[in-house]
N, C-alpha and C positions, 0 to 999 in steps of 0.2 A: 256462695257467690254465683251470680247468674252470668249468662253469656250475652246479655243485652248491652252491646257496645254502642256508645255514642260519643259525641265530642268531649264529654266529661272525662273519658279515659285519657285524653290528651292532657287535661288539667292534672290528673293523677300523675302522669309522667313528668309534667313540669314540677310538681311537688317533689318527686323523687330526685330529679336533677337539682333542684334548689337545695334540698337536704344535703346532697353530696357536695355541692359547691360550698355550703356553709360549714360542713364539718369534716369532709374528706372520706366519709363512709356512707354506705347505703342505709336507708332507714329500716330495711328488712334484710335479714341475713340468713344464711344456712350453708351447709356443706354440699348440698345438691339442690336441684330444682324443686324437688318435693319439699325439702325443709324450708326453702325460700317461700314457696307458695303457702306453706303452713304459717310462716311468720307474717306474710302479707295478710292472711285471713284472721290471725289471732293476736299478734303482738301489738302492744300499744306503742305509739310514737315515743321515742326515748330522747329526752333532753337532759339526761343525767350527767353525761361526761363533762369534764372541766371546760372543754372548748365552747360549750353552750352558754357559759357565763359571759362570753364575749359577744353573743348574738342577742340582738334586741328582742324585746317582747313582741314587737310588731312583726318581725320576721317569723317568730315562732307561731304567732296567731295565724299568719297567712299559710304557713306550712300545715297547720292543723286543718284549715279550710280546704286546702288542696288535696290533702291525704285522707280526707273523710271517706270512709268505705262506702257510705251511702251516696250514690251518684245523684240522688234527688236533693240532697242537702250540701253536696260538694260545691265549692265556689265555682262560678262560671268565669270565663276569661274577663268579662266586663267587671264582675265583682272583684276579681283579683287585682285588676288594674286600678280599681278605686280603693283598694285597701290602704290602710295607713302606711304600711311599709313602702309601697310604690309611691305614694304621695310624698313621703320624705325623700326617697331615693331620687325621684324625678325632680324634686324641688331643690336637690343638692344641699339639703340640710344635714347637719351632723347626726349620726346615730350612735348613741352610747359613747359620745366623746370622740368618735372616729369619723374622719371625713370619707367621702366616697372612694378616694384613691386608696386609702388604707383598707377599706372594706373590699375593694376589688382585688387588691394584692393578696388579701387573706383568702379570697375565693379561688384565685389562681393557684396559690400554694396548696389549698385543699384538693383541688382538681388534680394537680400533679401527684399528690400523695395517694389519691384514690387510684389513679392510673398505674402507679408503681406497684 
């Protein structure tokens, strides 16, 4: 991992926050900073837990684009906003049978769970 930071680091952070909002846990974990850093550099994004069954493929696709380790191929803010997930959310269409209110309630619950 290099120390060449640019605006794409902010998109990575958005991906981490989005992941936490959707499932209540961080995408990379460890018992200390060194273990977390190892996880960031080596672990694959995990959508295996049961909660991810409730999350749309569009949201997972956006997450993969935001959490791309290669900043050259990581989604930009403009690309993220043009993603199918944002198009659906901003268009107030249902995602996976749930309306935006239900999705927002789920995200608030997950954020509270993470904070706890």
